[in-house]
C-alpha positions in Angstrom: 52.9 6.6 86.7 52.5 3.6 84.9 48.8 3.3 84.5 48.6 7.0 84.2 50.4 6.6 81.2 48.0 3.8 80.1 45.1 6.3 80.6 46.8 8.9 78.2 47.3 6.0 75.5 43.6 4.8 76.1 42.5 8.5 75.5 44.9 8.8 72.6 43.1 7.6 69.0 39.6 6.9 70.7 38.1 9.1 68.3 36.3 7.0 65.7 38.2 6.6 62.7 35.7 4.6 60.9 33.6 7.3 60.6 30.3 6.3 58.8 31.6 2.7 58.6 28.3 0.1 58.8 29.2 -2.8 58.0 27.1 -6.1 56.9 26.1 -8.6 59.2 28.4 -11.3 59.5 27.3 -14.8 59.1 30.3 -16.3 61.3 29.8 -19.4 63.6 31.8 -19.4 66.5 33.3 -23.0 66.8 36.4 -24.6 68.6 38.2 -24.6 65.6 38.1 -23.6 61.8 38.0 -26.0 59.2 40.6 -28.9 59.1 42.0 -27.5 55.6 42.6 -24.4 57.3 44.0 -25.4 60.5 46.6 -27.5 58.7 47.5 -24.6 56.3 48.0 -22.2 59.1 50.9 -24.1 60.4 53.3 -23.2 57.6 54.5 -20.0 56.9 54.7 -18.9 53.5 58.7 -18.8 53.8 58.5 -22.5 54.6 57.9 -23.3 50.8 61.3 -24.4 50.3 61.5 -27.0 53.2 58.6 -29.0 51.1 60.8 -29.9 48.2 63.5 -30.7 51.2 61.0 -33.3 52.6 60.5 -35.1 49.3 64.2 -35.0 48.8 64.6 -36.8 52.1 62.0 -39.3 51.2 63.6 -40.2 47.8 67.1 -40.5 48.9 65.9 -42.8 52.0 63.9 -45.2 49.5 66.7 -45.4 47.3 69.0 -46.3 50.2 66.2 -49.2 51.0 66.5 -50.0 46.8 62.8 -49.2 46.5 60.9 -46.7 44.0 60.1 -43.7 45.9 56.3 -43.9 45.7 54.6 -44.7 48.7 51.1 -45.3 47.1 52.9 -48.4 45.3 53.7 -50.4 48.5 51.8 -52.6 50.1 50.8 -52.2 53.7 53.4 -54.6 55.2 56.0 -52.8 53.3 55.2 -49.5 54.6 54.7 -50.8 58.2 58.4 -52.0 57.5 59.9 -48.7 56.0 58.2 -46.7 59.3 59.8 -49.0 61.9 63.4 -48.6 59.7 62.9 -44.8 60.2 61.7 -45.2 64.1 65.3 -46.8 64.5 67.0 -44.1 62.5 65.7 -41.6 64.5 67.3 -42.6 67.5 70.9 -42.4 66.1 73.6 -40.0 67.2 74.2 -38.4 63.8 72.1 -35.4 63.9 71.7 -35.0 60.4 70.9 -38.8 59.5 68.4 -38.5 62.2 66.3 -35.5 60.7 66.8 -36.9 57.2 64.1 -39.6 58.7 62.3 -37.0 60.5 61.6 -35.0 57.6 60.8 -38.3 55.6 57.9 -39.0 58.2 56.7 -35.4 58.1 56.4 -36.2 54.1 54.1 -39.1 55.0 52.4 -37.3 57.9 51.4 -34.4 54.9 50.0 -36.9 52.7 52.9 -37.7 50.2 51.6 -34.8 48.3 54.1 -35.0 45.3 52.3 -38.4 44.0 48.8 -37.1 43.9 46.7 -34.4 42.0 44.3 -33.0 44.2 43.4 -31.8 47.6 40.9 -34.6 48.7 43.2 -37.3 47.9 45.9 -35.8 49.7 43.7 -35.0 53.0 42.8 -38.8 52.4 46.2 -40.2 52.4 47.0 -38.3 55.5 44.4 -39.5 57.7 45.7 -42.7 56.5 49.1 -42.3 56.8 48.5 -41.2 60.3 46.6 -44.2 61.5 49.8 -46.3 60.7 52.1 -43.6 62.0 50.5 -43.5 65.6 49.8 -47.1 65.7 53.7 -47.8 65.6 54.6 -45.3 68.0 55.6 -42.4 66.0 54.2 -39.8 68.3 56.0 -40.8 71.3 59.5 -40.9 69.3 58.9 -37.6 68.3 58.0 -36.3 71.8 61.5 -37.6 72.6 63.2 -36.0 69.7 61.4 -32.6 71.0 62.9 -32.9 74.5 66.5 -33.5 73.0 65.8 -30.3 71.1 64.7 -28.5 74.5 67.8 -30.1 76.1 70.3 -28.8 73.4 69.0 -25.2 73.7 70.6 -24.8 77.0 74.1 -25.1 74.8 76.6 -22.0 75.1 76.4 -21.4 71.1 72.6 -21.3 71.2 72.0 -19.2 74.1 74.8 -16.7 72.8 72.8 -15.8 69.8 71.3 -12.4 69.6 67.7 -12.2 69.5 67.8 -10.0 66.2 69.8 -12.4 64.4 67.4 -15.6 65.0 66.1 -16.6 61.6 64.2 -19.3 60.0 66.8 -21.6 59.5 67.8 -21.8 63.2 64.5 -23.5 64.1 64.5 -25.9 61.2 64.7 -29.4 63.3 62.2 -28.0 66.0 59.4 -27.2 63.1 60.2 -30.6 61.7 59.4 -32.4 64.7 56.1 -29.7 65.9 54.7 -30.2 62.2 54.9 -34.0 62.9 53.1 -33.7 66.3 50.7 -31.2 65.2 49.4 -33.1 62.2 48.9 -36.4 64.0 47.1 -34.1 67.0 44.9 -32.2 64.7 44.1 -35.2 62.1 42.8 -37.4 65.3 40.9 -34.5 67.0 39.4 -33.9 63.7 38.4 -37.6 63.0 37.2 -37.7 66.7 34.9 -34.8 66.1 33.3 -36.7 63.1 33.0 -39.9 65.1 35.0 -41.8 62.4 34.8 -45.4 63.2 38.6 -46.1 61.9 39.6 -43.5 64.6 37.5 -44.2 67.7 39.9 -46.4 69.4 42.9 -44.2 68.4 41.2 -41.2 69.5 40.2 -42.6 73.2 43.8 -43.8 73.6 45.4 -40.6 72.6 43.2 -38.6 74.6 44.3 -41.0 77.5 47.9 -40.4 76.5 47.5 -36.6 76.6 46.3 -37.1 80.0 49.1 -39.1 81.2 52.4 -38.2 82.2 55.7 -38.6 80.0 58.5 -40.8 81.1 60.2 -38.0 82.7 56.8 -37.3 84.7 55.8 -34.2 82.8 52.3 -33.7 80.6 53.3 -32.8 77.2 51.3 -29.4 78.1 53.6 -28.4 80.6 56.5 -29.3 78.2 55.0 -26.8 75.9 54.4 -24.1 78.2 57.7 -24.4 79.7 59.0 -23.6 76.0 57.2 -20.4 75.8 58.3 -19.7 79.4 62.2 -20.2 77.9 61.5 -18.3 74.8 60.3 -15.1 76.9 63.1 -15.3 79.0 65.5 -15.3 76.2 66.8 -18.4 76.6 65.7 -20.0 73.8 64.9 -17.4 71.0 64.9 -19.9 68.2 61.8 -21.4 69.2 58.9 -21.5 66.5 56.5 -19.6 68.6 53.4 -19.9 66.3 54.1 -24.0 65.9 54.7 -24.2 69.8 51.1 -22.2 70.6 48.7 -24.2 67.8 50.4 -27.6 69.2 49.4 -26.5 72.8 46.1 -25.2 71.7 45.4 -28.6 70.2 46.7 -30.8 72.5 44.6 -28.8 75.4 41.6 -28.8 73.1 41.7 -32.7 72.7 43.0 -33.3 76.0 40.3 -31.3 77.9 37.3 -31.1 75.8 35.8 -28.4 73.5 32.2 -26.6 74.4 30.3 -29.8 73.7 32.3 -31.6 76.4 31.8 -28.5 78.3 28.5 -28.2 78.3 27.8 -32.2 79.3 30.4 -31.8 81.9 28.3 -28.9 83.4 25.0 -30.2 83.4 26.6 -33.8 84.8 28.3 -31.8 87.8 25.3 -29.9 88.5 23.2 -33.0 88.5 25.4 -34.7 91.1 25.8 -31.6 93.0 21.6 -31.7 93.1 21.1 -28.8 90.7 18.9 -28.5 87.9 21.0 -28.6 84.5 21.4 -25.8 82.3 18.7 -25.7 79.4 20.1 -22.4 77.6 23.3 -22.2 75.9 25.1 -18.8 75.0 26.2 -20.4 71.5 22.6 -21.3 70.4 20.9 -18.2 71.9 23.5 -15.8 70.2 22.5 -17.7 66.7 19.1 -16.4 67.0 19.8 -12.9 67.9 20.2 -10.0 65.7 23.2 -7.7 65.3 22.8 -4.8 66.3 23.6 -1.3 64.1 26.7 0.5 65.7 25.8 3.4 67.9 26.5 7.0 66.2 29.7 8.7 67.2 29.9 12.5 67.9 31.6 12.7 64.0 28.8 11.1 62.7 26.0 13.1 64.6 27.5 16.5 63.6 27.6 15.4 60.0 24.0 14.2 60.2 22.7 17.3 61.4 23.1 18.9 57.9 21.3 16.5 56.6 18.2 16.5 59.0 15.6 19.2 57.6 12.7 17.1 59.1 12.0 17.8 62.8 10.1 14.9 63.4 12.6 12.7 61.6 15.3 14.3 63.6 13.4 13.2 67.1 12.7 9.7 65.9 16.6 9.7 65.0 17.6 10.5 68.9 15.3 8.0 70.0 15.6 5.4 68.1 16.8 1.9 69.8 20.1 0.4 68.8 18.3 -2.8 68.5 16.5 -3.7 65.2 14.1 -6.3 66.7 12.2 -4.0 68.8 12.1 -1.6 65.6 10.1 -4.3 64.2 6.7 -3.2 65.2 7.3 0.4 63.9 8.9 -0.8 60.5 7.2 0.2 57.4 5.2 -2.2 54.5 6.5 -2.0 51.4 3.8 -0.2 49.8 4.0 2.8 52.6 7.7 3.4 53.4 7.2 7.1 53.8 3.9 6.9 56.0 5.7 8.6 58.9 6.0 11.9 57.0 2.6 11.8 55.6 1.1 12.4 52.4 2.5 15.8 52.7 5.8 14.8 51.9 4.9 13.1 48.7 5.9 9.4 50.1 5.4 6.7 47.4 6.1 3.0 47.4 9.9 3.3 46.6 10.1 5.4 50.0 11.5 8.6 48.3 10.3 12.0 49.7 10.2 15.1 48.1 13.5 16.0 49.9 15.4 13.5 48.1 16.3 11.8 51.4 15.8 8.2 50.3 19.3 7.3 51.8 17.7 7.5 55.2 17.0 4.1 55.0 18.6 0.8 53.7 17.4 -2.8 53.1 18.1 -4.7 56.6 20.6 -7.7 55.7 20.2 -10.2 58.4 21.5 -13.8 57.9 19.8 -14.6 61.1 16.0 -14.3 59.7 16.9 -14.6 56.2 14.6 -11.5 55.6 14.7 -10.2 51.8 15.6 -6.7 51.5 12.7 -5.8 49.2 10.2 -6.8 52.0 11.8 -5.3 55.0 13.6 -2.1 55.5 15.4 -0.5 58.7 16.7 2.9 59.4 20.2 3.6 58.5 21.8 4.9 62.0 24.6 7.0 59.9 22.4 8.2 57.0 24.4 6.4 54.3 23.5 5.8 50.9 21.8 2.4 50.2 23.9 0.2 48.5 22.0 -2.6 47.3 23.9 -6.0 48.1 22.4 -9.5 48.1 21.8 -11.2 51.8 23.9 -14.3 52.4 22.2 -17.4 51.9 21.8 -18.7 55.5 19.0 -20.9 56.8 16.4 -18.8 58.7 16.6 -19.2 62.5 13.3 -18.7 64.5 12.9 -15.0 65.9 11.0 -14.5 69.1 9.4 -11.4 70.7 10.7 -11.8 74.0 13.8 -11.0 76.0 16.4 -13.9 74.6 17.3 -14.9 78.3 15.6 -15.9 81.6 16.1 -13.6 84.2 18.4 -14.9 87.2 18.4 -13.8 90.8 21.2 -14.8 93.3 20.4 -15.8 97.1 22.2 -12.8 97.7 19.9 -10.8 96.0 17.2 -12.4 98.0 18.9 -11.8 101.1 19.3 -8.2 100.3 15.8 -7.3 99.2 14.4 -9.1 102.6 16.9 -7.1 104.5 15.6 -4.1 103.3 12.2 -4.9 103.2 12.4 -5.9 107.1 13.7 -2.4 108.1 11.5 -0.5 106.4 8.4 -2.3 107.3 9.2 -3.7 110.7 12.5 -2.1 111.7 14.5 -5.0 112.2 16.9 -7.7 110.3 17.2 -11.2 110.7 20.6 -12.7 109.7 20.5 -15.7 107.6 17.0 -16.3 107.5 15.9 -16.7 104.0 12.2 -18.0 104.6 10.5 -15.4 107.6 8.1 -13.2 105.8 6.1 -12.2 109.1 4.9 -8.6 109.3 5.7 -8.2 105.3 2.9 -6.9 103.2 1.5 -9.2 100.8 3.2 -7.4 97.7 6.7 -8.4 99.4 5.5 -12.2 99.6 4.5 -12.2 95.7 8.3 -10.7 95.3 9.9 -12.9 97.1 8.1 -15.5 95.4 9.0 -14.3 92.2 12.7 -13.7 93.3 13.0 -17.4 94.4 11.4 -18.5 91.0 13.9 -17.5 89.1 17.1 -17.9 91.6 20.1 -19.6 89.7 22.4 -21.7 92.1 25.4 -22.0 90.2 28.3 -24.9 90.9 30.8 -22.2 92.0 28.4 -21.4 94.9 28.0 -24.8 96.1 31.9 -25.4 96.1 32.8 -22.2 97.9 29.9 -23.1 100.5 31.8 -26.4 100.9 34.8 -24.6 101.1 33.6 -22.5 104.0 32.2 -25.4 105.9 35.6 -27.1 105.8 37.4 -23.4 107.0 34.7 -23.5 109.9 35.0 -27.3 110.6 38.6 -28.6 109.4 38.6 -31.9 111.2 34.8 -32.8 111.4 33.9 -31.7 107.6 34.9 -34.4 105.3 36.2 -33.4 102.1 35.0 -35.0 98.9 37.7 -37.3 97.0 39.6 -35.4 94.0 38.7 -37.1 91.1 41.4 -36.8 88.5 39.9 -35.3 85.7 41.7 -34.2 82.9 41.6 -30.7 84.1 42.6 -31.3 87.5 45.5 -33.3 86.3 46.6 -30.5 84.4 46.0 -27.8 87.3 48.2 -29.9 89.6 50.9 -30.0 86.6 50.9 -26.3 86.1 50.3 -25.2 89.7 54.0 -24.8 90.7 54.7 -22.5 87.9 51.4 -21.1 87.1 52.4 -17.3 87.2 55.2 -17.7 84.9 53.1 -19.5 82.6 50.4 -17.1 82.6 53.1 -14.2 82.1 54.5 -16.0 79.2 51.4 -16.5 77.3 50.7 -12.7 77.7 53.9 -11.6 76.7 53.5 -13.8 73.3 49.7 -12.4 72.9 51.2 -8.6 73.4 54.0 -9.0 71.0 51.6 -10.6 68.6 49.0 -7.6 69.5 48.6 -5.1 66.1 48.6 -2.2 68.3 51.8 -3.1 70.3 55.2 -1.4 69.0 58.2 -3.4 68.4 60.8 -2.8 70.8 64.7 -3.9 70.2 64.0 -5.8 74.0 60.9 -7.3 73.2 60.5 -11.1 72.2 61.1 -11.8 68.9 58.0 -14.0 67.5 58.9 -13.5 64.0 62.1 -16.1 64.2 60.2 -18.6 62.4 59.0 -16.5 59.4 61.9 -14.3 58.9 64.3 -15.9 56.1 67.9 -15.7 55.8 67.9 -13.3 52.9 65.7 -10.2 53.2 63.5 -9.7 50.1 64.6 -7.8 47.3 61.9 -7.5 44.6 58.6 -5.8 45.9 56.6 -9.2 45.1 58.9 -10.9 47.9 58.3 -7.7 50.2 54.8 -8.3 49.8 54.6 -11.7 50.4 56.8 -11.4 53.5 54.5 -8.4 54.6 51.0 -10.4 54.3 53.0 -13.7 55.9 54.2 -11.7 58.8 50.7 -10.5 59.6 49.1 -13.8 59.2 51.9 -15.2 61.1 50.8 -12.6 64.1 47.0 -13.3 63.8 47.5 -17.0 64.3 49.4 -16.6 67.5 46.8 -14.3 68.8 44.2 -17.2 67.6 45.6 -20.0 69.5 47.1 -18.0 72.5 43.4 -16.5 73.2 41.9 -20.2 72.5 44.3 -21.5 75.1 43.5 -19.2 77.8 40.0 -19.0 77.4 40.0 -23.0 77.3 42.1 -23.1 80.8 39.4 -20.8 82.3 36.5 -22.6 81.3 37.6 -25.9 82.5 39.1 -24.8 85.7 36.1 -22.8 86.5 34.2 -26.1 86.0 36.2 -28.0 87.7 36.7 -25.8 90.8 35.7 -22.4 91.0 39.0 -21.5 93.1 40.9 -23.2 90.5 39.7 -20.6 88.0 40.1 -17.7 90.7 43.6 -18.5 90.8 44.5 -18.4 87.3 42.4 -15.3 87.1 44.2 -13.4 89.7 47.7 -14.2 88.4 46.3 -13.0 84.6 45.1 -9.8 86.2 48.2 -9.1 88.3 49.9 -9.6 85.0 47.9 -6.9 83.1 45.7 -8.7 81.2 42.8 -6.3 81.1 44.5 -3.3 79.9 46.5 -5.7 77.4 43.0 -6.8 76.0 41.9 -3.5 76.1 44.7 -2.4 74.2 44.2 -4.8 71.7 40.6 -3.5 70.9 42.0 0.0 70.7 42.4 0.0 67.1 40.1 0.0 63.9 38.5 -3.2 64.7 36.4 -3.6 61.8 39.4 -3.2 59.5 40.9 -5.9 61.7 37.7 -8.1 61.6 37.7 -8.0 57.6 41.5 -8.0 57.3 42.6 -11.2 55.5 46.3 -12.1 55.3 46.2 -14.6 52.8 47.8 -15.8 49.8 45.6 -18.9 48.8 48.2 -19.6 46.0 50.6 -20.4 48.8 48.5 -22.2 51.4 49.1 -25.8 52.0 48.5 -28.0 49.9 47.7 -25.8 47.1 51.5 -24.2 46.9 53.0 -27.8 46.2 49.9 -29.6 44.1 49.5 -29.5 40.4 51.2 -26.6 38.4 52.3 -23.6 40.5 51.8 -20.2 38.3 54.6 -17.6 38.6 53.9 -15.5 41.6 53.9 -11.7 41.0 51.8 -8.8 42.5 48.8 -9.4 40.4 48.4 -13.3 41.6 48.4 -12.1 45.0 44.9 -12.5 45.8 43.3 -11.2 48.7 40.2 -11.8 51.2 37.5 -10.2 49.2 38.5 -11.8 45.7 38.7 -15.3 47.1 35.9 -15.5 49.0 32.4 -13.9 49.7 32.9 -13.6 53.4 33.6 -10.1 54.4 35.5 -11.2 57.5 38.4 -13.2 58.6 37.6 -16.5 60.5 40.6 -16.5 63.0 40.4 -12.8 63.4 36.6 -12.8 64.6 37.5 -15.9 66.7 40.3 -13.9 68.4 38.2 -11.1 69.1 35.2 -13.1 70.6 38.0 -15.1 72.7 39.6 -12.0 74.0 35.8 -10.5 75.0 34.9 -13.6 77.1 38.5 -13.7 78.7 37.8 -10.4 79.7 34.2 -11.1 80.7 35.5 -14.1 82.8 37.9 -12.3 84.7 35.9 -9.1 85.8 32.2 -11.0 86.3 31.1 -10.2 89.6 34.5 -8.3 90.7 33.8 -4.9 91.3 37.5 -3.9 92.2 38.2 -5.1 88.6 34.7 -3.2 86.8 36.7 -0.3 88.3 40.0 -1.1 86.1 37.5 -1.0 83.2 36.2 2.5 84.0 39.8 3.7 85.2 41.1 2.5 81.6 38.5 4.4 79.8 37.2 1.1 78.1 34.0 2.6 77.4 34.9 4.5 74.1 36.7 1.3 72.8 34.1 -1.0 73.6 31.4 1.2 72.1 34.0 0.9 68.9 33.7 -2.8 69.0 29.8 -2.6 68.3 30.5 -1.8 64.7 31.5 -5.3 64.2 27.8 -6.7 63.5 28.2 -9.9 64.8 25.3 -10.8 67.4 27.9 -12.9 69.8 30.5 -10.4 69.9 28.1 -7.7 70.4 26.4 -9.6 73.4 30.2 -9.7 75.1 30.8 -5.9 74.6 27.5 -5.1 76.0 28.0 -7.2 79.3 31.5 -5.8 79.9 29.3 -1.8 79.4 26.7 -3.2 81.6 29.2 -3.9 84.4 30.3 -0.5 84.5 27.6 1.7 83.4 26.8 2.6 87.4 30.2 4.1 87.7 30.2 6.1 84.2 27.7 8.7 85.8 24.2 10.0 84.5 25.6 12.3 81.7 27.3 9.2 79.9 24.1 6.9 80.2 21.9 9.7 79.1 24.5 10.5 75.9 24.1 6.6 75.2 20.9 5.4 75.1 20.7 3.3 72.1 23.7 1.4 73.9 21.6 1.0 77.3 18.9 -0.2 75.4 20.8 -2.6 73.6 21.7 -3.9 77.0 18.3 -4.0 77.9 17.3 -6.2 75.2 20.0 -8.4 74.6 21.9 -9.2 78.2 20.2 -11.4 80.8 18.5 -9.6 83.1 19.5 -9.8 87.0 16.4 -9.0 89.1 16.8 -6.1 91.7 20.0 -5.1 89.6 20.3 -1.2 89.2 23.0 -1.4 86.7 21.2 1.6 84.8 21.0 3.9 87.7 24.2 3.7 89.8 22.6 3.8 93.2 23.9 0.0 94.2 25.0 -0.5 97.5 27.7 -2.4 96.1 29.4 0.3 93.9 31.3 1.8 97.3 35.0 1.8 96.6 36.0 1.5 100.2 34.8 -2.6 99.7 37.0 -3.5 96.7 40.6 -4.1 98.3 39.0 -6.3 101.3 37.0 -8.1 98.5 40.0 -9.0 96.4 42.2 -10.1 99.8 39.3 -12.2 101.1 39.1 -13.8 97.7 43.3 -14.2 97.7 42.9 -15.9 101.4 40.3 -18.3 100.3 42.3 -19.1 97.0 45.8 -19.8 99.1 43.9 -21.7 101.7 42.2 -24.1 98.9 45.7 -24.8 97.0 47.7 -25.2 100.6 45.1 -27.8 101.7 44.7 -29.9 98.4 48.4 -29.4 97.1 50.4 -28.3 99.8 53.9 -29.3 98.2 52.9 -27.4 94.5 51.7 -24.2 96.7 54.8 -23.9 98.8 56.9 -24.3 95.2 54.4 -21.6 93.8 54.5 -19.4 96.9 58.3 -19.7 97.2 58.4 -16.8 94.2 55.8 -14.9 95.3 56.0 -14.7 99.2 57.4 -11.1 98.9 56.2 -8.5 96.6 55.9 -9.1 92.9 54.4 -12.4 91.9 56.6 -13.1 89.3 60.2 -10.8 90.2 61.8 -14.4 90.6 60.4 -16.1 87.5 62.7 -17.3 84.9 60.9 -16.0 82.4 60.5 -12.3 82.8 62.9 -9.6 81.7 63.6 -6.2 83.3 62.8 -4.5 80.3 59.2 -6.3 79.4 57.8 -7.1 83.0 57.8 -3.2 84.6 54.0 -3.3 83.9 51.2 -2.4 81.4 53.0 1.0 79.9 52.0 3.2 76.8 52.8 0.4 74.7 50.9 -2.3 76.7 53.7 -4.5 78.0 52.8 -7.3 80.2 53.7 -6.7 83.5 53.0 -7.8 87.4 51.8 -4.8 88.9 49.7 -5.8 91.7 46.3 -5.3 92.6 47.5 -2.4 95.0 49.1 -0.5 92.2 46.0 -1.0 90.2 43.5 0.1 92.7 45.4 3.2 94.0 45.3 4.0 90.2 41.7 3.4 90.1 40.8 5.3 93.1 43.0 8.3 92.3 41.6 8.3 88.4 38.1 8.8 89.7 38.4 10.9 92.8 37.6 7.9 95.1 38.9 7.7 98.6 42.1 6.0 98.6 42.6 5.6 102.1 42.2 1.6 101.6 45.3 1.6 99.3 47.5 3.1 102.1 45.7 0.6 104.8 46.8 -2.4 102.1 50.7 -1.4 102.2 50.5 -1.0 106.0 49.3 -4.7 106.1 52.0 -5.4 104.0 50.5 -6.1 100.7 53.2 -4.7 97.8 51.9 -5.7 94.8 48.7 -7.6 95.3 50.3 -10.4 97.3 50.6 -11.1 100.9 54.2 -11.1 102.3 55.5 -12.8 105.3 54.5 -9.7 107.9 50.9 -9.4 106.7 50.3 -13.2 107.8 50.7 -12.3 111.4 48.3 -9.5 111.3 45.2 -10.4 113.0 42.7 -9.4 110.4 44.7 -11.7 107.7 45.7 -14.7 109.9 43.0 -16.9 107.9 45.7 -16.3 104.9 46.7 -20.2 104.0 49.9 -19.2 102.9 52.8 -21.4 102.9 55.0 -19.0 104.6 52.9 -18.6 107.9 52.8 -22.4 107.9 56.7 -22.9 107.8 57.6 -20.2 110.1 59.6 -21.5 113.2 58.5 -19.7 116.1 61.0 -19.7 119.1 59.7 -19.8 122.4 61.2 -17.7 125.0 62.5 -19.3 128.2 59.9 -17.8 130.2 57.3 -19.0 128.8 58.7 -22.6 128.5 59.6 -22.2 132.3 55.9 -21.5 132.7 54.3 -23.6 130.4 52.2 -25.8 132.6 50.8 -22.5 134.3 49.6 -21.0 131.2 48.1 -24.0 130.0 46.2 -24.4 133.4 45.2 -20.7 133.3 44.2 -20.0 129.5 43.2 -23.8 128.5 41.9 -25.7 131.1 39.9 -23.1 133.4 39.1 -21.1 130.4 35.4 -21.9 129.3 34.6 -21.4 125.6 31.0 -21.1 124.3 31.4 -22.8 121.2 27.7 -22.0 120.0 28.8 -18.3 119.8 31.9 -18.9 118.1 
């Protein structure tokens, strides 16, 4: 019932409201973070403006107490260090007001002493200089202790008794001061480390080591922040400022684990240790040389264009035109012969206007990837819009190639399948686990096998899975490699006991910040750190608050999506089963329908939306003379910058698409979820965003499900199929475009997911027995998170029509998938017979012979009571069943 409501919600509003919107190419460059200035500015809400003055007032009062002038710049280094040491001592006093006055003084120093300077550059330099002194004197660890005190005090009855709807900005003032100091120090060190600053080199190395080491209470700082998110979602601490918490968690994880460059180097390092060749193709580099594709024509566009198409030749050309302009380059017209396809009879001239006045059918192609001028190259307008001449952005031209962007790949499984089919066809027999024998096969088959082997790609995951299978078969004779305590390994061990709760909490915050979610009284209130005590009275104040709330949500989506993607990538590199464990809990928490719900909106409008008031961004809001704010002074995106997009919104969309790809890749059961939730029209609308990297991940998701969408869908979406062919990597022997793949049989889905869960549980139980037992205590029976502290009955029921995050298990999902597509549902009832309810094995399932390999803690810890009869005849049983029973170990 729950998933049918999701289907109905996805069916609604899938009509393309963008109409004929064909926006410009986006010169967005995907990176780990935005600029340092923007990242610092996003830390503060516009409603926090008055608190900047409180920081200055606290600093001035403190300096008066020391009988010093309130000018930090005029003090020498020794005096500055002495004042900071006094402030550290003041942080440890019992008087809360006195303690927080010292904290605000330190925040003012971390903010660059903005009241004493006149330019943004000087403020940033002061921040960098002050952060060095603050960190060397131990301010970071002192504020972590303050954070612990605030978390403990959050359990007090007066705080818990506050209703969620009554929480305002003032309830989190102290926490926001502490988190701001921690964030500024972290972000400044991260930025300087990225710039290879010599002054910060030793500081950055020590700071990264501190982040990956437990605190005095035995917890990592990242785990402590995840716990704050969990308590916030459970309602135990509704005043926690979620934006600052997730931003700090993101930057700490990014600095502690490493960004994209670190991932790339680690991947090649691990592959080299495993005896594999390094990866030469980088997705980020390849997509920089890709063209953005024109969006496919929608049904509304097609009907509107029928009235304009009078030329039969041009109409046929419009139907067959490929989505990818790169393949049109050989067909494009020269400047002096634009109307050549219509011949001289149409009166075509050098200006491309024919006798019917149809010059609007073609518009200049504005592509920042090749720097082509609109006056030298023209391309077809898929929506037949009038030509609006605009200057292309000045971007360095990237080398363009006429070949496919990716080297084709093939798996060992594909080669085995090819050999098996060929042997059965030509010889009539099959050889199990024989990858080399070609006897009796014709020469073309030999050449085909050589081609496949030449393109075979062995991933780190394949090596790790083979090693786990060998350990499972021979647990005594197979020696396990020593577990290296990498940053990812340390983090996984720390979050393993409560990983399901953490995933649920992150997704609930993401849901609350999604623009497509509807506000409910029982949902979490992520606006607690943006809503002022007094609601706005004037139109200007209302406009400011509206922009601030939209900006607040966008920043939260940006941070949460980056955290989840970063964890997935590092866990997959560290060990594939760590990645699969986190992925399964994301899937069980309905991450897939949540992401699809996020994209079920006017995505082009979301990408171009800029909820920004530059006059109120830090430090512009406090440096220099401040103009009076009015409705006319609110300058938005188009007037502030020539960029037609919001960096954080494009970043969030790409992150969510990458998360969806990682959850679904090579998982046929999860691909079926895409089909059930009718994701194809939602993803096709996302293609309207003209950015090559975003379109690549959308096309990957469409490619996965084309075999299930039917012939009619493929026939009606040939432009999209052509784009998939030209942009997505080819997998040899992959019948993605025809739908006759043997792997598309529905009855294998549940067994595949159960087998994967068994392998993951066995891996966790062998490596981390204590943590697995803690994690399994909440997931033995039915729902994985029914016993989690961070869940509430109102929001955890499942992904309903509003996209609420829930923990509907794999069994319910696959049952819905089978029912929605007319697929045999016998396997679903079989799962329930085995005891799988909600996708997790119960204790009863582990006694079944078919699932005896489930390495679950409930099975290992079970006490077996032997009967008196068995105890009395034990020696007889041992003689007959063990000593006298000959076992053929080779057969086993």
